[in-house]
N, C-alpha and C positions, 0 to 999 in steps of 0.2 A: 332346768330352771325356768320359771315363768317370767321371762324378761319383761314382756309388755305389762304384765300384772304388777311386777315389782316397780316399774317406772311410774305407773298410775298411783300405786300406794305411796311412793316417795313424794309425788307431787301433792297428794292430800296432806301428808304429814308436814311437808315444807310450808304449806299455807295455813297451818293450824298453830294455835298457841296453847289452848287448854283442851286436853284430850281425856275422855273417859273410856275405860276399858272394862268390858264385862263378858261373861259367858252364860251358859245355860243355867236354869234352875237346878238345885241340888248339885252344885259343882263337884267334879271329881278332880283327880290329880292333874289331869291334862289341862282342864279349865283353869284351875288355880295357878298351876305352874306357868302356863302360857301368859296369863294376865299379869302375874307378878313380874315375869321376865320382860314382857313388852313395856310395862310401865317404867321399869328401871332403865331399860335401854333408851326409851324416849326422854327420860329425865337427863340421861347422860349427854344428850345433844341439845339441852336447854329448853325442853318442852315442859309445861305443867301437865303431868300425866297422872291420872288417878285410876288405879285398879279397884274395882268394887266387887263385893260378894256378900252373901248372907253369912255372917260370921258364926251364926248358930248352927250352920249346917256343914262346917268344915271337918268335924270329927278329928281323925288322926292327923289331918293335914295342918293342924294348928301349930305343930312344931317347926314349920318351915321358917327360915330366916326372914323372908320378905312379908310374912303375914301381918306383922305389926304396922305395915304401911297400907294395908287394905282399908278402904273406906266402906263402912257398913251401907248396904243398899238403902236403908231407910233414911240415911243422912245425905245421900248423894244429891237429892233434890234441893237441899238447903245450902248448897255451895253458893257463896256470895256472887260469883261471876258465872256467866253462862259458858257452856262448852261449845266448841266449834268443830269437833270431830269425835266420832264414835268408832272405836275399834272393837269388833265383835269376834271373840276367839272361841273356837271349838263349838260353834253354833252358827246356823244360818237361817233360823226361823224366828221371826219376831215373837211368836206366841210361846217360844221356849225360853225367853228371857224372863228374869224376875219382873213382876208387875211394876215395881218402883222404877225400874230401868226403862221399861217400854215408854212411859210417859216422858221421861227425861230426855231420851235420845230421838224421840219422834221428830222427823224433819231434818235431823243432822246429817251432814255428809258422813258416809259410813265406809269403813274398810273391813272386809271380812277375811278372817284367817281360819280355815276349817279343813278337815280331812275326811269327813264322813262320805260314804258312798252316795253318789248323786249330788255331790257338792259342786254343782255348776249352775249357772244362771245369771240373772241380772241384779241380784240382791246387792245393794250398796253401789257406791260410785267406783270402788276398786275392790277386786277380789283376787286374793292370792291362794285360794283353796287348792288342794291337791288330794284327791281320793287315794292316790297311791302312797301317800305319806303315812308313817306309823302313828303320827300324832300331830296336833296343832303345834306342839312344842318344837317338833322337827322343822316345821315350816318357819317358825319364828327364828330358829337358828339360821336357816338358809338366808332369810331376809336380812338378818343382822350381818352375816358375812358379806352379803352382796353390797350392803351399805358401808362396810368397813367399820362397823360399830364394835367396840371392845366388850367382851364379856367380863364381868367381875364375879366374885365368888357367889353372891346372892343370885345373880342371873343364872349361873351355871347350875347351882343346886336346884333352882326352880325348873329349869329345863330337864335336868336329870329326873326329877320326880315326874314331870310330864311324860317323858318317854318311857321310863321304867314301868309306870302304872298302866299306860295304854298299850304296851307290848307284852304285858304279863311277864315282866322281867326277861324281855327279849325272846319270848317263846311264840308269840302269835304270828299269824300269817303275814301281816304287813311289816314285819321286822325284816328290812332289806339290808344288803351290804352297806348302802349309804347310811342307814340308821345306825349301824355299828360304827361307822366312821364319825358320825356326828357325836355319838356317845364317847368315842375315844378323845375327840377334841374337848368335850366338856370336862373330861377327867383330868385335863391339864390344869384345872383349877382345883380349889380346895373344897371338894364335894364330900360330904359326910356319908359316903355310900353304904358303909356297913351299918351305921346308925339308922339311916333311912330304911334300909331293908328290914331291920329288926323292928322298928316302930310300925311300919305299914303292914308287914306280913306275919310278925311273930308275937305282937303284944295286943291284947284285947282287954277292954275295960269290963268291969262286972256287968254293966248294962249290956254291953255287946254279947257277953257270954250268955246272959239270961235270954236275950232275944234269939240267939242261935238255938238255944234249947227249945224255945217256943216254935221256932221255924222247923226244927227236926220233928217235933210232935205233930206238926201239920202236914208232913210229907205225904203226898198222894202220888202213887205210881200207877200208870195205866198203859194201855196198848202194849201189853206184854213187856213192859219195862222200857219201851222206846220213848215214852213221854213221862215226865215227872214234874211235880209242882210243889212249891212251899208257899205259905201265906202268913203275913203278919198284918193284923188289923190295927185300927187306931187304939183299941183297948189294950192290945199287946204292948204297943209303944208307951201308952200312958201307965200301964201297970209297973213298968220299970223306970218311968220318967226318961225314956230314951228318945232319940231322934233318928231320922232316916240314916244319917252317917254312921250310926252305931251298928247298922245291919247292912252296910253297903254291899257286902259279899255274900249275902244269903242265897243268891242265885247259884252259888257254887255247890250248895247242898244237893239239889236234885241232879246236878251234873255228875255227882259221884257215883250214881247208879251205873252199874257195869254196861248195860245195854242202852243207856240213854242217848237219844238223838235230838230231842227237843226238851229244854228245861225252861220253866217259867216261874218267876217270883212275883206274886201278887202282894201289893201292900198299899196301905192307906197312910198318908201323912196326917198326923193329928190335927193340924190347923187347916187342912184342905180335905175335909172328910167327904165331900160330895164327888170325889173322883178316885178311881183306882189306877194305880201305876202298875205297869207290867214290864218286868225286865226279862228279856228273852235271850237264850243262848242255844245254838244249834251245833250239830256235828255233821260230817259228811257234806252233802250238797244241798241240804235244806237251807233256805234263805231266810234268816231272821229278819232282815230289813223288809222284805216283801210281806212277811207276816205282820210286822208292826205297822206297815203302811196301810193295811186294811182298817186300822183304827186311827189313822192320822199321824202315826209315829214314823220312826225311821232309825237309821244307824248303819251298821256294817253287815256284811254277809253273815257272820256268825255271832254277832252281838248287837242287839237292838232294843228299843223300848218304845212304849206308847202309854197314853193316858186314856182311860175309858170313863166317861162321866156318867156313872150309874152306880148301883149298889154292888157289893162284892159278889153276891150270888149271880147277878145278871152278867157281870163282867166275866166271871169264870165260864158261864155257859156260852157266852159269845166267843171267848178265846178258844175254848175247847172245840166248838163247832168249826172255827177257822182252821185249827190244827188238823182236825179230822178231814176237812175238805182238802187241805194242802197235801195230806199224806195218802190220798186216794190213788195218786199216780206217782211212780218213781220220780225223784227229782232229776232235773236236767243238770249235767255237769256244769259247774260254775267256773268261769274263767277268773283266775286271780287277778287282782288289780296289777297293772303293769308296774314293774319295779323301776323306780326312777334311777337313771344313770348319774353317777357322781359328776358334778360339774367341776372342771379343773380350776375354775376361778375361785370357787368357794370351798372346795373340799380341803380338809386339813392335811398336813403331811402325816405320814404314818406315825402312830404313837409309839414311843419307846417301849421296849419290853417291860412288863410289869415286874416290880420288885417282889420279894417273898411275901411282904405284908399285903401287897395289892392282890395276891392270889386269893386271899380270904374274903375279898369283897363280894358284892352282889353277884 
């Protein structure tokens, strides 16, 4: 537990009245879940807390109970009173925030809650980041327990979405014993776990299915199957009237190749056509975050991303050259992030044995 960081974070919150909460552009389940949970927790202790996001980019996450309380990013600047604290979740780089938020929070005292590799430094007046955590949502849970804040059903569901999506349903490397203890505590509440699993992983809109078809058609495999790519252009998105959230998991297509070690998803967001987004996934000891960092991006050991401000063709040439350079030498074994030890003050009691109906859950 980050005792010093938690104390600094509490001091910031105690001194604030109106708090705005945001995460990175193109928010995922961890970003939205952490923001909703944090806003709800702060409201429970008497703060005016506003979680904000681009509602047009939520995709499947629109079903969550707390989504109705999100403030659209374009409206956040028009709030009648000024904010006196910014809570940045699942992000620690100013240029990764929505443009509307950057200008709103400039100069505000800032609390950072993040879990990405390399999430250390002096960004913000308080920082409770932990690269060993499975998700920002896990850190929000720890902070809530440390403060003695009670979770309600909305907070629990938001944190469940946060953790489930960022651990790949408890399958990724950073899913630790503590992560499972956190999940067990969350399930003491009324979490619609079966519905959440079905909506996020088993249901796809017509737009999403059409974009997947276009991504499959673009599949390019090279280096004897060790590297694979898919591409979606602005014209692809426009042809189906889709948004980035409709193809969030397109990077999983190149990962299906049997020998794949590096998978890349190139895409253009229709309203940001002068830049190419790259989502990167790796296997073995190849470091996705180091590859993304060559283009100003970052992330985790095996999942990272970056933005290249050029044409699609040029971006592909640059990324392919970087991959070839990286793969010239065998990768060095990577040390896994240290697993955080459960804290006896905040860890829940062991959860009761699941009922027969619970066995059918996620």
